[in-house]
C-alpha positions in Angstrom: 0.0 0.0 0.0 1.1 3.6 -0.6 1.7 6.0 2.2 2.1 9.7 2.1 5.4 11.0 3.4 7.4 14.2 2.9 10.3 14.6 0.4 12.6 17.2 1.8 15.1 18.7 -0.7 18.1 20.8 0.3 20.3 22.6 -2.1 23.4 24.1 -0.4 27.0 25.0 -0.7 29.3 21.9 -0.9 31.1 22.9 2.3 27.9 22.1 4.3 27.8 18.5 3.1 28.9 16.8 6.3 27.0 19.0 8.7 23.8 18.6 6.7 24.1 14.9 6.5 24.8 14.8 10.3 21.7 17.0 10.8 19.5 14.8 8.7 20.6 11.6 10.4 20.3 13.2 13.9 16.7 13.9 13.2 15.9 10.3 12.3 16.1 10.1 8.5 16.9 6.6 7.5 18.7 7.6 4.3 19.2 10.3 1.6 20.2 10.8 -2.0 22.9 13.4 -2.9 24.0 14.9 -6.2 26.3 17.7 -7.4 24.2 20.4 -8.9 24.6 23.9 -10.4 22.3 26.7 -11.3 21.5 30.3 -10.8 19.2 32.1 -8.3 18.8 35.3 -6.4 22.5 35.2 -5.5 23.6 34.6 -9.0 25.7 31.7 -10.4 27.8 30.0 -7.6 29.8 27.1 -9.0 33.4 28.3 -9.1 36.5 26.1 -9.3 37.3 27.0 -5.7 33.8 26.3 -4.2 32.9 23.4 -6.4 29.3 22.6 -7.4 26.5 22.9 -4.9 24.9 19.8 -3.4 21.4 18.6 -3.5 20.2 16.3 -0.8 16.8 14.5 -0.9 15.4 12.6 1.9 12.0 11.0 2.5 10.7 11.4 6.0 7.6 12.0 8.1 6.2 15.5 8.2 7.3 15.9 11.8 10.9 14.9 10.8 10.9 17.3 7.9 9.6 20.1 10.1 12.4 19.4 12.7 15.1 19.5 10.0 13.7 22.7 8.4 13.7 24.4 11.8 17.3 23.6 12.4 18.3 24.6 8.9 16.6 27.9 9.4 18.3 28.5 12.8 21.8 27.4 11.8 22.3 28.1 8.1 19.8 30.4 6.3 21.4 33.7 7.5 25.0 32.9 6.6 25.0 30.3 3.7 23.5 29.8 0.3 20.8 27.2 1.2 17.4 26.7 -0.3 15.0 23.9 0.7 11.5 22.7 -0.1 9.1 19.9 0.9 6.6 18.1 -1.2 4.2 15.3 -0.3 5.1 12.0 -2.0 3.4 8.6 -2.1 5.7 5.8 -1.5 5.6 2.0 -1.1 7.2 0.4 1.9 6.7 3.5 4.2 8.5 1.8 7.1 11.7 1.9 5.0 11.6 5.7 5.2 9.8 6.4 8.5 11.1 3.7 10.7 7.6 2.4 11.3 4.6 1.9 9.0 2.7 5.3 8.8 -1.0 5.3 8.2 -1.7 3.7 4.8 -3.4 5.7 2.1 -4.3 4.7 -1.4 
């Protein structure tokens, strides 16, 4: 059965890779996917040879876990680093794989 969970996406400066992974794990995420990305936004183009590409981290978690991660991101990173994040609802199979326990099933 499908369950609805939250897909949290974080795009940030590469130097934040380890602290962001630590944050995601400390809040209970069971895994993540990461990729090198580049683009342009309100701060312009950022991928220089020195800084390297930005990273994008995706994790599927419960809404409560997404909210906890977002709160810590806002408190610790938004003011001083190039970080953007968003959350979307996703329907997944095997919800326990992502949430640690089987969330309420929805079709």
